[in-house]
C-alpha positions as a printed NumPy array, in Angstrom:
array([[-63.628,   0.331, -26.855],
       [-62.784,   3.932, -27.469],
       [-63.595,   4.829, -23.894],
       [-61.329,   2.086, -22.624],
       [-58.429,   3.459, -24.726],
       [-59.126,   6.949, -23.411],
       [-58.936,   5.655, -19.871],
       [-55.726,   3.709, -20.505],
       [-53.755,   6.836, -21.335],
       [-54.232,   8.641, -18.007],
       [-53.903,   5.372, -16.023],
       [-50.693,   4.437, -17.744],
       [-49.335,   7.948, -17.171],
       [-50.257,   7.855, -13.507],
       [-48.657,   4.385, -13.167],
       [-45.464,   5.615, -14.814],
       [-45.403,   8.646, -12.543],
       [-45.802,   6.476,  -9.525],
       [-43.062,   4.091, -10.587],
       [-40.763,   7.015, -11.284],
       [-41.545,   8.496,  -7.916],
       [-40.813,   5.281,  -6.165],
       [-37.584,   4.846,  -7.988],
       [-36.48 ,   8.376,  -7.096],
       [-37.363,   7.745,  -3.479],
       [-35.426,   4.42 ,  -3.541],
       [-32.431,   6.205,  -4.992],
       [-32.587,   8.95 ,  -2.38 ],
       [-32.79 ,   6.282,   0.326],
       [-29.659,   4.5  ,  -0.903],
       [-27.771,   7.724,  -1.193],
       [-28.748,   8.579,   2.38 ],
       [-27.597,   5.183,   3.612],
       [-24.272,   5.556,   1.697],
       [-23.697,   8.937,   3.362],
       [-24.46 ,   7.513,   6.771],
       [-22.419,   4.312,   6.578],
       [-19.933,   4.558,   3.783],
       [-18.948,   8.201,   2.994],
       [-16.508,   8.573,   5.879],
       [-14.195,   5.927,   4.396],
       [-15.044,   5.958,   0.583],
       [-15.715,   9.635,   0.087],
       [-18.981,  11.589,  -0.208],
       [-18.856,  11.255,  -4.003],
       [-17.53 ,   7.643,  -3.947],
       [-14.061,   8.81 ,  -5.166],
       [-12.215,   7.151,  -2.228],
       [-10.575,   8.173,   1.015],
       [ -9.391,   5.715,   3.671],
       [-11.107,   3.091,   1.612],
       [-10.975,   2.735,  -2.202],
       [-13.171,   4.511,  -4.724],
       [-16.467,   2.79 ,  -5.335],
       [-16.987,   3.219,  -9.037],
       [-17.797,   0.741, -11.784],
       [-14.276,   1.085, -13.319],
       [-12.708,   0.374,  -9.963],
       [-14.855,  -2.664,  -9.246],
       [-14.173,  -4.679, -12.414],
       [-12.574,  -7.602, -10.474],
       [-15.266,  -7.613,  -7.768],
       [-18.597,  -9.155,  -8.999],
       [-21.812,  -7.849,  -7.493],
       [-22.539, -10.955,  -5.396],
       [-18.996, -10.657,  -3.945],
       [-19.54 ,  -6.954,  -3.336],
       [-22.724,  -7.747,  -1.455],
       [-20.816, -10.232,   0.657],
       [-18.223,  -7.593,   1.566],
       [-20.923,  -4.965,   2.506],
       [-22.689,  -7.536,   4.573],
       [-19.771,  -9.379,   6.264],
       [-16.819,  -6.995,   5.996],
       [-13.396,  -7.766,   4.369],
       [-10.427,  -9.59 ,   5.814],
       [ -7.167,  -7.54 ,   6.104],
       [ -8.9  ,  -4.199,   5.706],
       [-10.724,  -1.628,   7.851],
       [-13.985,  -2.605,   6.078],
       [-16.65 ,  -3.688,   8.68 ],
       [-19.717,  -5.672,   8.002],
       [-23.177,  -4.097,   8.104],
       [-25.417,  -7.128,   8.448],
       [-26.391,  -5.983,  11.884],
       [-27.27 ,  -2.449,  10.705],
       [-29.02 ,  -2.906,   7.371],
       [-31.72 ,  -5.199,   6.035],
       [-31.048,  -7.651,   3.206],
       [-32.887,  -5.311,   0.806],
       [-30.883,  -2.316,   1.907],
       [-27.573,  -4.242,   1.604],
       [-28.607,  -5.296,  -1.971],
       [-29.497,  -1.711,  -2.928],
       [-26.064,  -0.439,  -1.721],
       [-24.346,  -3.303,  -3.731],
       [-26.219,  -2.306,  -6.84 ],
       [-25.688,   1.454,  -6.41 ],
       [-21.86 ,   1.415,  -6.227],
       [-21.856,  -0.076,  -9.769],
       [-23.682,   2.952, -11.171],
       [-21.57 ,   5.629, -12.824],
       [-20.846,   8.945, -11.051],
       [-22.27 ,  11.848, -13.085],
       [-20.445,  13.927, -14.077],
       [-17.497,  11.587, -14.502],
       [-14.528,  12.604, -12.288],
       [-11.578,  14.203, -14.058],
       [ -8.097,  14.621, -12.749],
       [ -5.583,  15.396, -15.442],
       [ -2.599,  17.59 , -16.189],
       [ -4.386,  20.897, -15.543],
       [ -5.847,  19.759, -12.256],
       [ -2.463,  18.36 , -11.032],
       [ -0.59 ,  21.576, -11.994],
       [ -3.251,  23.808, -10.404],
       [ -2.898,  21.91 ,  -7.057],
       [  0.836,  22.296,  -6.874],
       [  2.197,  24.364,  -3.946],
       [  5.845,  25.084,  -3.023],
       [  7.055,  26.879,   0.063],
       [  9.858,  28.931,  -1.458],
       [ 11.362,  29.792,   1.91 ],
       [ 11.398,  26.17 ,   3.074],
       [ 13.079,  25.146,  -0.228],
       [ 16.022,  27.479,   0.56 ],
       [ 16.776,  26.124,   4.032],
       [ 20.3  ,  24.767,   4.523],
       [ 21.062,  21.093,   4.026],
       [ 22.2  ,  20.455,   7.581],
       [ 20.215,  19.265,  10.704],
       [ 18.522,  22.239,  12.267],
       [ 17.904,  23.237,  15.944],
       [ 14.574,  21.384,  15.976],
       [ 16.369,  18.018,  15.992],
       [ 18.156,  18.898,  19.228],
       [ 21.278,  17.106,  18.244],
       [ 19.499,  13.807,  17.315],
       [ 21.122,  11.537,  14.768],
       [ 19.166,  12.317,  11.619],
       [ 19.612,   8.747,  10.402],
       [ 18.061,   7.286,  13.548],
       [ 14.869,   9.258,  13.378],
       [ 11.485,   7.535,  13.348],
       [  8.562,   8.828,  11.311],
       [  5.291,   7.808,  12.997],
       [  2.048,   8.063,  11.076],
       [ -0.826,   8.638,  13.514],
       [ -4.204,   8.312,  11.809],
       [ -6.257,   8.86 ,  14.952],
       [ -6.065,  12.665,  14.475],
       [ -4.094,  12.733,  11.139],
       [ -0.722,  13.802,  12.443],
       [  2.858,  12.679,  11.962],
       [  5.42 ,  12.488,  14.768],
       [  9.266,  12.597,  14.533],
       [ 11.068,  10.566,  17.152],
       [ 14.687,  10.515,  18.288],
       [ 15.683,   6.921,  17.931],
       [ 18.474,   7.2  ,  20.537],
       [ 16.611,   8.957,  23.336],
       [ 13.289,   7.449,  22.26 ],
       [ 11.542,  10.806,  22.649],
       [  9.209,  12.794,  20.448],
       [ 10.949,  15.751,  18.848],
       [  8.117,  17.163,  16.645],
       [  4.557,  16.577,  15.677],
       [  2.668,  18.178,  12.751],
       [ -0.714,  17.772,  10.972],
       [ -0.764,  15.621,   7.887],
       [ -3.121,  15.145,   4.947],
       [ -6.194,  13.077,   5.54 ],
       [ -5.704,   9.249,   5.543],
       [ -1.99 ,   8.953,   4.812],
       [ -0.898,   5.684,   3.318],
       [  1.043,   3.927,   6.061],
       [  4.434,   3.744,   4.225],
       [  6.213,   7.035,   3.554],
       [  9.3  ,   7.009,   1.438],
       [ 12.713,   8.722,   1.886],
       [ 15.25 ,  10.432,  -0.2  ],
       [ 18.522,   8.438,  -0.541],
       [ 20.341,  10.706,   2.056],
       [ 17.477,  10.522,   4.483],
       [ 16.842,  14.238,   4.535],
       [ 13.443,  14.253,   2.95 ],
       [ 10.359,  12.096,   3.532],
       [  7.528,  11.806,   1.011],
       [  3.959,  11.06 ,   2.087],
       [  1.076,   9.904,  -0.053],
       [ -2.543,  10.252,   1.123],
       [ -5.368,   8.062,  -0.082],
       [ -7.008,  10.995,  -1.774],
       [ -3.979,  11.699,  -3.927],
       [ -1.888,  14.329,  -2.105],
       [  1.851,  13.95 ,  -2.153],
       [  3.759,  15.942,   0.476],
       [  7.588,  16.479,   0.749],
       [  8.84 ,  17.038,   4.286],
       [ 12.302,  18.266,   5.27 ],
       [ 13.506,  16.277,   8.309],
       [ 16.435,  18.49 ,   8.794],
       [ 14.338,  21.568,   9.249],
       [ 10.937,  20.057,  10.194],
       [  8.938,  21.781,   7.523],
       [  6.763,  20.85 ,   4.512],
       [  8.566,  21.912,   1.284],
       [  6.005,  21.169,  -1.419],
       [  2.671,  19.439,  -2.036],
       [  0.677,  18.334,  -5.115],
       [ -2.448,  16.34 ,  -5.66 ],
       [ -1.415,  13.549,  -8.103],
       [ -4.737,  11.675,  -8.256],
       [ -8.164,  11.248,  -6.763],
       [ -7.554,   7.872,  -5.209],
       [ -3.84 ,   6.978,  -4.717],
       [ -2.362,   3.667,  -3.76 ],
       [  1.232,   4.561,  -2.926],
       [  4.376,   6.347,  -4.183],
       [  8.055,   5.512,  -4.621],
       [ 11.19 ,   7.586,  -4.682],
       [ 13.979,   6.757,  -7.12 ],
       [ 17.287,   5.519,  -5.854],
       [ 19.019,   8.613,  -7.365],
       [ 16.63 ,  10.888,  -5.51 ],
       [ 15.421,  12.655,  -8.651],
       [ 11.943,  11.252,  -9.192],
       [  8.694,  10.372,  -7.421],
       [  6.369,   7.948,  -9.125],
       [  2.748,   7.88 ,  -7.862],
       [  0.435,   4.833,  -8.268],
       [ -3.217,   5.739,  -8.799],
       [ -6.46 ,   3.823,  -8.514],
       [ -8.227,   6.747,  -9.915],
       [ -7.579,   7.866, -12.554],
       [ -5.912,   4.777, -13.929],
       [ -2.487,   6.21 , -14.184],
       [  1.082,   6.575, -12.944],
       [  2.187,  10.181, -12.303],
       [  5.851,  11.066, -12.51 ],
       [  6.951,  14.032, -10.379],
       [ 10.234,  15.91 , -10.001],
       [ 11.432,  14.994,  -6.557],
       [ 12.869,  18.453,  -5.905],
       [  9.635,  20.426,  -5.955],
       [  6.958,  17.789,  -6.879],
       [  6.245,  19.483, -10.173],
       [  4.533,  17.282, -12.769],
       [  6.862,  15.683, -15.312],
       [  4.396,  13.356, -17.056],
       [  1.278,  11.212, -16.74 ],
       [  1.706,   7.634, -17.829],
       [ -1.729,   5.97 , -18.585],
       [ -1.849,   2.287, -17.606],
       [ -2.992,   0.68 , -20.871],
       [ -2.517,  -3.014, -21.275],
       [ -0.35 ,  -4.483, -24.044],
       [ -3.285,  -4.851, -26.386],
       [ -4.246,  -1.196, -25.905],
       [ -7.887,  -1.887, -25.135],
       [ -8.125,  -1.692, -21.338],
       [ -6.624,   0.459, -18.545],
       [ -5.85 ,  -0.594, -15.02 ],
       [ -5.711,   0.556, -11.467],
       [ -2.13 ,   0.407, -10.128],
       [ -1.693,  -2.017,  -7.194],
       [  1.753,  -0.806,  -6.107],
       [  4.907,   0.843,  -7.241],
       [  8.306,   0.242,  -5.62 ],
       [ 11.82 ,   1.456,  -6.316],
       [ 14.414,  -1.078,  -7.418],
       [ 17.462,   1.099,  -6.74 ],
       [ 20.134,  -1.413,  -7.891],
       [ 18.356,  -1.678, -11.266],
       [ 17.773,   2.061, -11.57 ],
       [ 14.064,   1.47 , -12.167],
       [ 10.582,   1.421, -10.735],
       [  8.648,  -1.875, -10.684],
       [  4.824,  -1.584, -10.984],
       [  2.043,  -4.1  , -10.325],
       [ -1.242,  -3.56 , -12.135],
       [ -4.504,  -4.396, -10.473],
       [ -6.789,  -5.2  , -13.425],
       [ -4.518,  -6.598, -16.072],
       [ -2.067,  -9.482, -15.661],
       [  1.074,  -7.467, -16.323],
       [  4.086,  -6.321, -14.318],
       [  5.897,  -3.19 , -15.499],
       [  9.474,  -1.986, -15.056],
       [ 10.21 ,   1.68 , -15.778],
       [ 13.836,   2.622, -15.938],
       [ 14.958,   6.062, -14.791],
       [ 18.485,   5.437, -16.153],
       [ 19.165,   7.938, -18.994],
       [ 21.257,   5.229, -20.628],
       [ 18.522,   2.602, -20.53 ],
       [ 18.182,   0.464, -23.65 ],
       [ 15.23 ,   1.241, -25.942],
       [ 12.082,  -0.828, -25.378],
       [ 10.897,  -2.999, -28.198],
       [  7.128,  -3.05 , -28.908],
       [  5.332,  -4.875, -31.605],
       [  7.249,  -6.626, -34.389],
       [ 11.02 ,  -6.362, -34.477],
       [ 13.151,  -7.3  , -37.505],
       [ 16.555,  -6.834, -35.921],
       [ 17.371,  -5.976, -32.314],
       [ 20.97 ,  -5.177, -32.989],
       [ 20.258,  -2.537, -35.513],
       [ 16.969,  -1.424, -33.882],
       [ 14.86 ,  -2.313, -36.916],
       [ 11.309,  -2.313, -35.697],
       [  9.185,  -0.306, -33.213],
       [ 11.41 ,   0.861, -30.429],
       [ 10.578,   3.386, -27.684],
       [ 12.966,   5.425, -25.56 ],
       [ 14.086,   3.216, -22.585],
       [ 13.672,   5.885, -19.941],
       [ 10.163,   5.875, -18.338],
       [  8.686,   3.585, -20.966],
       [  7.318,   0.356, -19.546],
       [  8.989,  -2.988, -20.177],
       [  6.112,  -5.369, -19.771],
       [  6.106,  -8.865, -18.283],
       [  2.927, -10.605, -19.46 ],
       [  1.518, -12.856, -16.734],
       [ -1.246, -15.403, -16.353],
       [ -2.445, -14.01 , -13.01 ],
       [ -2.635, -10.489, -11.456],
       [ -0.245,  -8.998,  -9.017],
       [ -1.851,  -7.357,  -6.004],
       [  1.39 ,  -7.431,  -3.951],
       [  5.033,  -8.275,  -4.404],
       [  8.357,  -8.592,  -2.723],
       [ 11.926,  -7.966,  -4.068],
       [ 14.67 , -10.533,  -3.415],
       [ 17.772,  -8.846,  -1.964],
       [ 19.461,  -8.919,  -5.385],
       [ 16.456,  -7.223,  -6.961],
       [ 16.715,  -9.616,  -9.881],
       [ 13.317, -11.293,  -9.027],
       [ 10.023, -10.304,  -7.502],
       [  7.808, -12.69 ,  -5.577],
       [  4.151, -11.831,  -6.195],
       [  0.554, -12.933,  -5.577],
       [ -2.964, -11.87 ,  -6.017],
       [ -5.724, -11.961,  -3.445],
       [ -7.613, -14.685,  -5.344],
       [ -4.638, -16.882,  -6.255],
       [ -3.82 , -20.2  ,  -4.657],
       [ -0.182, -19.937,  -5.837],
       [  2.41 , -17.211,  -5.748],
       [  4.719, -16.473,  -8.718],
       [  8.425, -15.758,  -9.09 ],
       [  9.135, -13.277, -11.906],
       [ 12.601, -12.838, -13.285],
       [ 12.828,  -9.221, -14.184],
       [ 15.601,  -9.434, -16.855],
       [ 13.958, -12.337, -18.574],
       [ 10.456, -10.818, -18.204],
       [  8.876, -14.063, -17.351],
       [  7.544, -16.219, -14.545],
       [ 10.239, -18.717, -13.564],
       [  8.605, -20.543, -10.543],
       [  5.521, -20.932,  -8.482],
       [  5.249, -20.519,  -4.749],
       [  3.15 , -22.777,  -2.529],
       [  1.398, -20.14 ,  -0.533],
       [ -1.821, -21.044,   1.221],
       [ -4.331, -18.509,   2.483],
       [ -3.607, -14.856,   1.501],
       [  0.091, -14.112,   1.905],
       [  1.114, -10.463,   2.488],
       [  4.312, -10.537,   0.399],
       [  4.735,  -6.798,   0.599],
       [  5.565,  -7.234,   4.268],
       [  8.068, -10.005,   3.661],
       [ 11.597, -10.018,   5.124],
       [ 14.746, -11.999,   4.599],
       [ 17.556, -13.38 ,   6.754],
       [ 20.5  , -15.862,   6.736],
       [ 19.465, -19.354,   8.072],
       [ 21.407, -22.529,   8.633],
       [ 19.587, -25.655,   7.396],
       [ 19.731, -28.986,   9.321],
       [ 22.864, -29.851,   7.283],
       [ 24.642, -26.673,   8.451],
       [ 24.427, -24.949,   5.04 ],
       [ 23.696, -21.271,   5.112],
       [ 20.605, -20.275,   3.143],
       [ 18.834, -17.034,   2.458],
       [ 15.184, -17.313,   3.391],
       [ 12.204, -15.082,   2.978],
       [  9.203, -15.019,   5.349],
       [  5.772, -13.617,   4.822],
       [  2.795, -13.257,   7.153],
       [ -0.651, -14.257,   6.039],
       [ -3.785, -12.142,   5.861],
       [ -6.215, -15.041,   6.009],
       [ -4.515, -17.811,   8.06 ],
       [ -2.503, -18.125,  11.193],
       [  0.728, -18.793,   9.325],
       [  4.132, -17.327,   8.575],
       [  5.517, -19.018,   5.5  ],
       [  9.354, -19.315,   5.26 ],
       [ 10.747, -19.838,   1.651],
       [ 14.219, -20.859,   0.524],
       [ 15.163, -18.178,  -2.004],
       [ 17.488, -20.55 ,  -3.914],
       [ 14.768, -23.243,  -4.529],
       [ 11.599, -21.241,  -3.892],
       [ 10.455, -24.183,  -1.809],
       [  8.843, -23.807,   1.575],
       [ 11.167, -24.414,   4.489],
       [  8.415, -24.234,   7.137],
       [  4.884, -23.028,   7.788],
       [  5.109, -21.466,  11.281],
       [  1.734, -21.571,  13.037],
       [  0.642, -18.353,  14.733],
       [ -2.379, -17.244,  16.834],
       [ -4.19 , -15.83 ,  13.836],
       [ -3.894, -14.036,  10.519],
       [ -1.412, -11.138,  10.618],
       [ -0.4  ,  -8.129,   8.614],
       [  3.205,  -7.351,   9.477],
       [  6.53 ,  -9.178,   9.907],
       [  9.636,  -7.302,  11.012],
       [ 13.231,  -7.93 ,  12.151],
       [ 16.723,  -6.517,  12.013],
       [ 20.038,  -7.934,  10.853],
       [ 21.402,  -7.474,  14.398],
       [ 18.498,  -9.318,  16.037],
       [ 17.932, -13.006,  16.468],
       [ 14.139, -12.45 ,  16.422],
       [ 11.417, -11.645,  14.031],
       [  8.111, -10.14 ,  15.361],
       [  4.71 , -10.87 ,  13.779],
       [  1.24 ,  -9.824,  14.71 ],
       [ -2.201, -11.489,  14.652],
       [ -4.113,  -8.271,  14.058],
       [ -6.715,  -9.967,  11.798],
       [ -7.675, -12.254,  14.617],
       [-10.716, -11.295,  16.808],
       [ -9.362, -13.089,  19.858],
       [ -5.535, -12.537,  19.555],
       [ -5.055,  -9.211,  17.861],
       [ -3.477,  -7.956,  21.073],
       [ -0.594, -10.388,  20.83 ],
       [  2.812, -10.007,  19.119],
       [  4.62 , -13.382,  18.581],
       [  8.392, -13.502,  18.598],
       [ 10.001, -16.005,  16.174],
       [ 13.588, -17.308,  16.594],
       [ 15.09 , -16.921,  13.16 ],
       [ 17.187, -20.005,  13.48 ],
       [ 14.875, -22.501,  15.127],
       [ 11.867, -21.076,  13.17 ],
       [  9.768, -21.443,  16.258],
       [  7.599, -18.997,  18.133],
       [  9.554, -18.493,  21.407],
       [  7.728, -15.685,  23.163],
       [  4.59 , -13.508,  23.248],
       [  4.126,  -9.769,  23.968],
       [  0.586,  -8.87 ,  25.02 ],
       [ -1.532,  -5.764,  25.472],
       [ -5.01 ,  -5.699,  27.054],
       [ -7.616,  -7.998,  25.456],
       [ -9.52 ,  -6.237,  22.694],
       [ -6.647,  -3.907,  21.78 ],
       [ -4.6  ,  -4.245,  18.605],
       [ -0.797,  -4.595,  18.845],
       [  0.979,  -4.561,  15.522],
       [  3.748,  -3.168,  13.272],
       [  7.251,  -3.434,  14.717],
       [ 10.161,  -1.345,  13.63 ],
       [ 13.713,  -1.46 ,  15.012],
       [ 16.13 ,   1.338,  15.938],
       [ 19.04 ,   1.773,  13.668],
       [ 21.33 ,  -0.478,  15.745],
       [ 18.656,  -3.11 ,  16.315],
       [ 18.733,  -2.65 ,  20.122],
       [ 15.052,  -1.702,  20.507],
       [ 11.886,  -2.714,  18.761],
       [  8.969,  -0.217,  18.684],
       [  5.471,  -1.705,  18.391],
       [  2.201,   0.12 ,  17.776],
       [ -0.689,  -0.013,  20.212],
       [ -3.18 ,   0.631,  17.432],
       [ -5.78 ,   2.612,  19.433],
       [ -7.113,   6.094,  19.51 ],
       [ -5.448,   6.547,  22.888],
       [ -2.619,   4.256,  21.824],
       [  1.148,   4.28 ,  22.285],
       [  4.447,   3.085,  20.919],
       [  5.801,   0.216,  23.048],
       [  9.537,   0.243,  23.274],
       [ 10.8  ,  -3.294,  23.636],
       [ 14.391,  -4.422,  24.46 ],
       [ 15.115,  -6.611,  21.406],
       [ 17.34 ,  -8.966,  23.53 ],
       [ 15.295,  -9.458,  26.724],
       [ 11.965,  -8.858,  25.055],
       [ 10.831,  -6.677,  28.016],
       [  8.941,  -3.453,  27.569],
       [ 11.044,  -0.5  ,  28.688],
       [  8.94 ,   2.533,  27.789],
       [  5.668,   3.811,  26.267],
       [  5.258,   6.835,  24.136],
       [  1.651,   8.038,  23.859],
       [  0.307,   8.252,  20.287],
       [ -3.036,   8.59 ,  18.476],
       [ -3.566,   5.279,  16.613],
       [  0.   ,   4.941,  15.297],
       [ -0.538,   2.783,  12.29 ],
       [  3.104,   2.64 ,  11.339],
       [  6.621,   3.857,  12.229],
       [  9.648,   4.   ,   9.997],
       [ 13.331,   4.237,  10.881],
       [ 15.263,   6.377,   8.403],
       [ 18.432,   4.294,   8.409],
       [ 16.6  ,   0.994,   8.049],
       [ 14.667,   2.297,   5.081],
       [ 17.399,   4.014,   3.103],
       [ 19.874,   1.156,   3.714],
       [ 17.247,  -1.37 ,   2.565],
       [ 17.584,  -3.418,   5.803],
       [ 16.785,  -7.135,   5.395],
       [ 14.453,  -6.844,   8.393],
       [ 12.035,  -4.336,   6.916],
       [  9.892,  -4.124,   3.823],
       [ 11.269,  -2.003,   0.906]])
């Protein structure tokens, strides 16, 4: 018996060593597979890049079986491909397990790191507030900003001559939607890895930069031009910057009302008529409104004995969240033209929700099949069959070949317009009778733009590129005469389309131009473009 015990010790030790060695080898294998297949989009240390960060705290709403499905089959409405043809079932499972393990040491990006990253070009900051020679006499309010992710550059186009004026390198993986100062002079870019850049369109130079996070969703500029608010996936925070030089003002942690959970930020947008930012949270069912009005009413939290005499727990109204508690998450939302309501939805919901911002409550539901892309919604005036003029909102759909048209008085569906496949963008102009939508999520028809008559609510024309190409994202010139569409390829182009005849009149070469943005249409909050 003693001899058996003596033998058990070394055998058990050898077994444990073998198991540990196998585990270490498996871990090394999964890391190698991650670096080969995932790091280019999600970052070498899983902190995010073009794709989101892959960390346990960022994956709370994605269960492991669903994560495995995404790795195997890809994900609709994203650049995430499937790897079923490259990896075995066991290798897919190992990747799915590994992304839920913590990164050690835990990533930190706080006040010190933000301040240390801050850079200002003092000479650029002193340049005069008038259009410089580089614009060659172009109308500064009819410029286009073109984000070209093929080689990480930005182009500036003259919207009258439809010619490129300037091209400069950008930060890696810019978010598609830059934001403008109210006068149109400055444009602010946010990169997926947290860099915020301020660019002077009059003088064609970068003024300041700062890294506000490790994985950033988007940024918004206040209607008074004083503030930039940055929405972060990692860390879970909002970061408030001074719009003049991008210096840090404050970090706003995104704790829920109970104070026991933080959230990624889905999106932040400016509500200029309200003098506030509106924020959607990814991981808690709350919408926030942060006023930037110095005269904003104090925000009540907790128990209040008397609102009139401010007896209770009140916080200063400026930059303190006014919470709307919801029953579902907001991944995306759309402002009505009055900015009194937002129309929102989550990726998993079967219904959309209408939120009355002053009342801080949901007031209606939206019948939205599939996966509506409300952030790309637009509005226009439409005459119903009885001849009454209505304001309608239309949204493309990320998971179905539909454009949903909604009456903004009743929040009822006016029509479901069938398209050739799921699409991402919908654009128009108040001077155009047409709205353009894509089918870029469709395998067969992603090369087709469909043209919708805004009165008949019918698809009346198609604009095609070569099969296999992707044609998407339309933006109009300031006067609505021309529509520019993106041929979304490495050797792509901007297709200039006559908005009346629907004929192509010109092509401007570009390196995967994922988006283009007209200064006037953005700062005037045109009904034909997203805000």
